[in-house]
N, C-alpha and C positions, 0 to 999 in steps of 0.2 A: 539449495541449488548452487553449484560452483560457478565461478565467473564464465568459464568456457561454455557451460550449459545455458546460462541465461543469455549470453551473447549470441549463441547459435539460434535460440528461439526468437530473439528479437530481431535478428537479421532478416527474418521472413516478413516482418511488419513493414508496412508502407510508412512514409513520413506522416501521413494523416493519422494512421493508427497509433504511431508513437506519440503524437501530440494528444490524441484522445486518452491514451494510457496515462500520460503525465497529468492531464487535467483531472482524470478520474481519481488518481492517487491523491492529489491535492484536495479533491472533494471529500474523499474518505477521511483524511486526517483533519479536515475542517469539520466534518460531520461529528466526529467523536471528540472534538475540542482540543486537539493537540496544537493546532495553530489557529490564529485568527487573522483576519484581513488578507488572506491568500485567495479567497474565493468570495465573490459578491454575497452580501448578507442574504439576499432573497434566494439565492441558490442553496445556501446552507440551510435556511429555514425550510425550504421545500424538501430538501433531502432529509432533514430531521423529522418532518411529517411523514414522508414516504418510507423511511427506513429506521424507525425508532429502535428496532430490535438489534441494530448494530452499535448502539450507544451503551457501553458497559462501563461500570465503575468498580474499582476495588477500593472501598472507602471513598476518599475524595479524589483518588487518582484515576485518570482515564486509562482504559485498557485498549491497547492496540492488539487486535486479533488477526493473525495472518489469514486464516480461512475467511473471516468476515470481510477483510480487505479485498481478497480475490473475488469473492462472490459479488460484493458491491461494485467493484470495478467492471466485472463482466456484465452486470446488470445495466450499468449506465452507458457502457460502450458497445455492448453486443459482441464483444470479442471473447475468444475462448479463455476459460479460467486459467489454463496453463500459460497463456501469453501474459495474463495479468499477474500471475505468480512470478514470472520471469522479470517483469517490470518492477514489482515490489522488491525482489531480491537484488536487482541491479541498483535500485535506489538505496537500499540498505548498505550495499557494498560501497557505493560512491560516497555515502555519508560517513561510514565508519572505517573504511579501508580493510574490512574483513567481512566474511559472510556471517550470518547469524549463528550457524553451527560452529564456526571457528571462535566466535566470541563466547559462546556458551562453553565450549571446551576449555578455553583459556580461563574463564571465570571459575570453572570447577577445579582447576589445578592450582589456583592461587590459594595460599594459606589463609 
């Protein structure tokens, strides 16, 4: 999703919904073990019991799965998957300064 697309989708969200999306995203990355100490341990433990199918490893590496992230966020917020995808893409863009598609294209063209 391009920045203008995720921005347009997120402009429809209320401040409470944006906060819920942020919290849900932190919960997902805590659930799969990408971060620690961002979410209370009891919440992470409860999420791990309720959503073990989202915890995936590739060897010893945690796997971030876009579709799983969207479904998890929608499940815990009650918001549409499309809005959750927009938040996830906004977060990626904010962190990396490019979209996931732009990053993948750039990496494919590097020797």
